[in-house]
C-alpha positions in Angstrom: 108.3 87.7 103.0 108.7 88.3 99.2 105.6 88.4 97.0 105.8 87.9 93.3 103.0 88.4 90.8 101.9 84.8 91.2 101.4 84.9 94.9 97.9 85.5 96.2 97.2 88.4 98.5 94.8 87.5 101.4 91.9 89.9 101.2 91.2 89.1 104.8 94.2 91.3 105.8 92.2 94.4 104.8 89.2 93.4 106.9 90.0 96.2 109.4 88.9 99.8 108.8 92.3 101.1 110.1 94.2 99.0 107.6 92.0 100.4 104.8 93.0 103.9 105.9 96.7 103.0 106.1 96.7 101.5 102.6 94.9 104.7 101.3 97.4 106.9 103.1 100.6 105.2 101.7 99.2 105.2 98.2 100.2 108.8 97.7 103.5 108.7 99.4 105.9 106.3 101.1 105.5 106.8 104.9 107.1 105.6 108.1 105.2 104.1 111.0 105.8 107.4 112.9 104.2 109.4 110.0 101.3 107.0 109.7 100.7 107.1 113.5 100.8 111.0 113.5 98.5 111.3 110.5 95.9 108.8 111.9 96.3 109.8 115.6 97.2 106.3 116.7 100.1 104.8 118.7 103.3 104.2 116.9 103.3 100.6 117.9 99.8 100.1 116.4 100.9 101.8 113.1 104.0 99.6 113.0 102.1 96.4 113.7 99.5 97.1 111.0 102.1 98.1 108.4 104.0 94.9 109.1 100.8 92.9 108.7 100.0 94.7 105.4 103.5 94.0 104.1 103.2 90.3 105.1 99.9 90.1 103.3 101.4 91.7 100.1 99.4 95.0 100.1 102.4 97.2 100.9 106.0 97.0 100.1 109.0 98.5 102.0 110.8 101.3 100.2 114.5 101.9 100.8 115.1 105.5 101.6 118.5 106.8 100.7 118.2 109.8 103.0 121.2 110.8 105.0 120.4 110.2 108.6 123.7 111.2 110.4 124.0 110.2 114.0 120.4 109.0 114.2 120.8 105.3 113.8 119.1 103.5 110.9 116.7 105.4 108.7 113.0 104.8 109.3 111.4 102.1 107.4 109.0 103.5 104.8 106.1 101.8 103.2 104.1 102.3 100.1 101.1 100.6 98.5 101.7 97.9 95.9 99.1 98.4 93.2 99.9 95.0 91.7 98.4 93.4 94.9 94.8 93.9 93.6 95.4 91.6 90.7 96.4 88.9 93.2 93.6 89.1 95.7 92.3 85.9 97.2 88.7 86.5 98.1 88.0 82.9 99.2 86.0 82.0 102.3 84.5 84.8 104.4 87.1 87.3 103.2 84.8 89.3 100.9 82.2 89.7 103.7 84.8 90.8 106.2 86.3 93.3 103.7 82.8 94.7 102.9 82.1 95.2 106.6 85.4 97.0 107.1 84.8 99.1 104.0 81.3 100.1 105.2 82.7 101.1 108.6 85.3 103.3 106.8 82.7 104.7 104.4 80.7 105.9 107.5 83.8 107.7 108.7 84.3 109.3 105.3 80.7 110.3 105.1 81.0 112.1 108.4 84.1 113.9 107.2 82.6 114.9 103.8 82.7 118.6 103.0 81.2 118.3 99.5 79.6 115.5 97.6 80.7 115.5 94.0 79.0 112.3 92.7 77.1 109.4 93.9 75.6 106.6 91.8 74.0 103.2 92.2 72.5 101.0 89.6 71.4 97.4 89.4 70.7 96.9 85.7 71.0 94.5 82.8 73.6 95.6 80.3 74.9 94.2 77.1 78.2 92.4 77.8 80.1 94.8 75.6 78.7 97.8 77.5 79.5 96.2 80.9 83.1 95.6 79.8 83.4 99.3 78.8 82.0 100.4 82.2 84.5 98.2 84.0 87.3 99.6 81.9 86.3 103.2 82.6 86.1 102.6 86.3 89.5 100.8 86.2 91.0 103.8 84.4 89.5 106.2 87.1 90.9 104.1 89.9 94.3 103.8 88.3 94.4 107.6 87.7 93.5 108.3 91.4 96.2 105.9 92.6 98.8 107.2 90.1 98.2 110.8 91.0 97.8 110.5 94.7 100.2 112.6 96.7 101.2 113.0 100.3 98.7 114.2 102.9 98.0 117.9 102.8 100.2 118.6 99.8 99.8 122.1 98.5 97.0 122.3 95.9 95.6 118.9 96.7 92.1 117.9 97.7 91.4 115.2 100.2 88.9 112.9 98.4 87.2 109.5 98.7 86.7 107.2 95.8 85.0 103.8 96.3 83.8 101.5 93.6 82.1 98.1 93.7 81.3 96.5 90.4 79.5 93.2 90.6 78.2 90.7 88.1 75.0 89.3 89.7 73.4 85.9 89.4 
């Protein structure tokens, strides 16, 4: 299935903590189902299934590897995160609640794996619209920086980190 910038991406496809981990994993480097399975400690078939579902939903894209693979059949399919997918999210119906539940489940896993807390913040406040727009822009910049600079798992000199942001305008 081909997704262009006008196509909506079903948020519901991320409503699974394992898929959240897979998207995070392939943000830093294109990976095959075998590599994803090894990294997450899951069956290859499970990794392959979830990767295909995430591609079909528009969160991931297949990357053509031009790696020589003499005598070993076709090269492995590799997948990477499509950052444009966030601009096309469809959060209709119960999708937002399902994603929140999956995210909270994954946050519990991350909390248990935490070796050092660098920053934590929470605020429910009233801000001038201009200040709110500035906050949103700064967080967008931080998220974009994290995605752009993400590398493969366990790369030399890298730190395994967790970054989660929820910014809501309330009624």
